[in-house]
N, C-alpha and C positions, 0 to 999 in steps of 0.2 A: 654354090654361090659364095660360100665362105672363102674358097680358094681365089675367086675372082677379086674379092675385096682385098684380101691379103696381098695379091699381086699388084693391084693398082696403087694402094696407099704408099708402099715404099718408093715407087716412082715419083709420087707426089712429094714425099719428103725429100728426095734427091733434088727435085725441082726447086724446093724451097731453099735448100742449102746452096745451090748454084746461084739462084737469083737473090738470095738474102744475105750476101756478103759473107757466106760461110758461118754465120752466127758466132764468129769470134769477135764479139762486140767489144770495142775499145772505147776509151773516153773520146777519142777523136771522132769516131762514128756517131756516138751519142750526141756530140755537139753539133754535127752537121745534119743529122736526120731529125725529123719531127719526132717528138717524144712518143707520139701515138704509134709510130711505125713499129717500134720495138714491142710495145704492148700487143699490137695486133698479130705480129709475127709469132711471138711466144704463145699467144692464145691459139693460133693456128696449129702450131706444133703440138701443143697439149691435146687439142681436139683430134688431131691425126693419130696420135699415140693411143688415145682413148678408143677411137674407132677401130684401130688395128687390134687392140687388146680385146674389145668386145667380139670381134670377128674370130679371133684365135680361140677364145674361151667361150664360144657361143653355147655349147652344151651345158657347162657348169653354171654359167650365169643364168641361162634360161631355167634350169632346174631350181636354182636358189630363188629366182623371182616368180616361179610357177607360171611362166608364160611360154608360148610356143617359140621354138628357135627362129621361126620366120620373123617374129616380132623383134627379137633381139638383133637379127641381121638387118631388119629395116631401120632400127635405131642406129646401128653402126653405120649404115649407109648415110643416114641423115646427118650424123655427127661428122662423117667424112666429107660430106657436101658442105657443111658449115665451115669445116677447116679450110677447104679449098676457097670458099667465098672470102673468109678472113684473109687468107694469103693474097688473093687478088685485090681486095679492097685496100690492103696496106700499100699498094703501089699507086693509088690514086693521088693526084696533086692536092686535092682538098680533103683532108681526113676528118675534120671536125664533125660534119654531119654523120659520117660513118661511125666515128667513135661514140657519138651519142646513141646511135642505134644499137651498137654492139654492147655498150654499157647497159642499156635497158634490157637487152636480151639476156645478158649475163646475170643481172639482178633477178629477173624472172626465173631463169633456169636454176640459180642457186637456191631460191626460195622453194621451188617445186621439188628439187632433189632433197632439200632438208626436210620438207614436210613428208615426202615419201619415206625417208629414212626413219622419221619419228613415228609414223603411223603403222608401218608394217611390223609384223611380229619380229621380236628380237632374234637375231641370227649371229650373235657374237661379232667376229671379225668382219663379216660382210656388212653388217649394219654400220659398224665404225667406218668401213671403207666408203660407204655411201655418204656418211656425214662428212668425211674428209674431202670427198669430191665436191660437196656443196661449199665447203670452206675454200677450196682451191678456185672454184668458179667465182665465188664472191671476191677473192683476191684479184682476179683478173678485172672484175668490175671496178675495184678500187684503183688498180693501175691505169685503167682507162679514164677514170675521174681525175686522177693526178695528171695524166697527159693532157686532158682538156684544160685543166687549170694552168698548166705551164705553157701551153701553146699560144702563139699569137692569135688574135681574133680572126685574121684573114686566112688562116690555114685550115 
């Protein structure tokens, strides 16, 4: 199952590169695109990389978390599905409602990851990694809030 996820997600990343203007974002692109587009696309890339990383390191992550590998794979598939959804939503003509939903999801996810990092037994670098992921997810929530603030009301 891990090989299947690792095979599908690089194709998804390639699709994002082809459809997402190569992610060589310039000032001209940022001026012509809705500010939320960039936030959603970068969030999608981050989630895709996280899903691939979980799939590739399923055994060590499962051991550190003391959960069955099948659960880690299920989480990787869920994160990969979320990444794909973010990528697709970024192409919608009206981003405001989607940005609000993704902002709320990222706030909830950041809080859950931070609480999980805080309550589990200290495991050195792995605990710090979990806390860093919580901060990164919170940063995406902030970027979506900024995009909502900068966007015109009709978008």
